[in-house]
PALOKOL-224331 format. One line per 3 residues: number of its first residue (from 1); their letters; for each residue x, y, z of N, C-alpha, C. Coordinates in steps of 0.1 Angstrom, whole numbers, padded with zeros to 4 digits. Example, Ala and Ser with C-alpha at 12.3 -4.5 7.8 and 13.67 -1.06 7.14 Angstrom:
residues 2
1	AS	0132 -0057 0078 0123 -0045 0078 0132 -0033 0078; 0128 -0022 0071 0137 -0011 0071 0129 0000 0079
***
This chain:
residues 78
1	MTQ	1255 0909 1030 1266 0918 1034 1260 0929 1043; 1266 0931 1055 1261 0940 1065 1268 0954 1063; 1260 0964 1065 1265 0978 1063 1265 0984 1077
4	KNN	1274 0981 1086 1274 0986 1099 1275 1002 1100; 1281 1008 1090 1283 1022 1091 1271 1030 1085; 1261 1023 1080 1250 1029 1074 1238 1027 1083
7	PLH	1234 1037 1091 1223 1035 1100 1209 1033 1093; 1208 1036 1080 1196 1034 1073 1195 1021 1066; 1205 1012 1067 1205 0999 1060 1193 0991 1065
10	GIK	1186 0986 1056 1174 0977 1059 1162 0985 1062; 1162 0998 1062 1150 1006 1064 1145 1012 1051; 1132 1009 1048 1126 1013 1035 1122 1028 1036
13	LQE	1123 1035 1025 1119 1049 1024 1105 1051 1029; 1096 1041 1026 1082 1042 1030 1081 1042 1045; 1089 1033 1052 1089 1032 1066 1094 1046 1072
16	IVE	1103 1052 1066 1108 1065 1071 1097 1075 1070; 1091 1076 1059 1080 1086 1057 1069 1084 1066; 1065 1071 1068 1053 1068 1077 1057 1071 1091
19	FLV	1069 1069 1095 1074 1072 1109 1073 1087 1111; 1078 1095 1102 1078 1109 1103 1064 1115 1103; 1055 1110 1095 1042 1115 1095 1035 1112 1108
22	EKF	1037 1100 1113 1032 1096 1126 1037 1105 1137; 1050 1108 1137 1056 1116 1148 1052 1130 1147; 1053 1136 1135 1051 1151 1133 1037 1155 1127
25	GWK	1032 1146 1119 1020 1150 1111 1024 1157 1099; 1015 1157 1089 1019 1164 1076 1022 1178 1077; 1014 1185 1085 1016 1200 1086 1029 1204 1092
28	KLG	1033 1198 1103 1046 1200 1109 1057 1196 1101; 1056 1184 1094 1066 1179 1085 1068 1188 1074; 1058 1194 1069 1059 1204 1058 1065 1217 1062
31	QII	1064 1220 1075 1071 1232 1080 1086 1229 1082; 1089 1217 1087 1103 1214 1089 1111 1212 1076; 1105 1205 1066 1111 1203 1053 1101 1208 1043
34	KIR	1105 1220 1038 1096 1227 1029 1096 1222 1014; 1088 1211 1013 1086 1205 0999 1071 1204 0997; 1067 1206 0985 1053 1207 0981 1046 1194 0984
37	CFN	1052 1182 0983 1045 1170 0985 1041 1168 1000; 1047 1176 1009 1043 1175 1023 1033 1186 1026; 1031 1196 1018 1022 1207 1021 1009 1207 1013
40	NDP	1010 1203 1000 0998 1203 0992 0993 1189 0989; 0981 1186 0995 0975 1173 0993 0984 1162 0996; 0990 1161 1008 1001 1151 1010 0996 1137 1011
43	SVK	1004 1128 1006 1001 1114 1008 1015 1106 1008; 1015 1095 1014 1027 1087 1014 1031 1084 0999; 1022 1080 0991 1025 1076 0977 1031 1088 0970
46	SSL	1025 1100 0970 1031 1111 0963 1045 1115 0968; 1046 1114 0982 1059 1117 0988 1070 1108 0983; 1067 1095 0983 1077 1085 0979 1081 1087 0965
49	KFL	1071 1090 0956 1075 1093 0942 1084 1105 0941; 1081 1115 0948 1090 1127 0947 1104 1124 0953; 1104 1118 0965 1117 1116 0972 1126 1107 0964
52	RRT	1120 1097 0957 1129 1088 0950 1135 1095 0938; 1129 1106 0933 1135 1113 0921 1143 1125 0925; 1143 1129 0938 1149 1141 0943 1159 1139 0954
55	PWA	1172 1136 0951 1182 1133 0961 1183 1142 0973; 1183 1156 0970 1184 1165 0981 1173 1164 0991; 1161 1162 0986 1149 1161 0995 1150 1148 1003
58	RAE	1153 1137 0996 1155 1124 1003 1165 1125 1014; 1176 1132 1011 1187 1134 1021 1182 1141 1034; 1173 1151 1031 1168 1159 1043 1158 1150 1051
61	VEA	1150 1142 1044 1141 1134 1051 1148 1123 1059; 1158 1117 1053 1166 1107 1060 1173 1113 1072; 1179 1125 1071 1185 1132 1082 1176 1135 1093
64	LYL	1164 1139 1090 1154 1142 1100 1150 1129 1107; 1149 1118 1100 1145 1105 1105 1156 1101 1115; 1169 1102 1112 1180 1098 1120 1180 1107 1133
67	KSV	1176 1119 1132 1175 1128 1144 1163 1124 1153; 1153 1119 1147 1140 1117 1154 1138 1103 1160; 1145 1093 1154 1143 1080 1159 1151 1078 1171
70	PKS	1146 1071 1181 1154 1068 1193 1167 1061 1190; 1178 1064 1197 1191 1058 1194 1190 1043 1196; 1183 1038 1205 1182 1023 1207 1176 1016 1195
73	SQK	1167 1022 1188 1162 1016 1175 1172 1015 1164; 1181 1025 1164 1192 1025 1154 1202 1014 1156; 1204 1010 1169 1214 1000 1172 1209 0985 1171
76	EEE	1195 0983 1169 1190 0970 1168 1195 0962 1157; 1199 0968 1146 1204 0962 1134 1217 0955 1136; 1225 0961 1145 1239 0956 1147 1239 0943 1154
***
């Protein structure tokens, strides 16, 4: 089943975190989204664990990803 209205369909949370870290770096990412897992001894593993249990933080990360990824990449799924 295709989810055309969901731009995050088929994108794993790990891919989102890795993209944002590559684009911004941990320090800048921690300034943009003020959560401890981005500021204190950050790692993809610890961030994923926190984001999976914290809906508001995950929503902020997903929103930043959607603002940061080129529009053409979002259309590839369609």
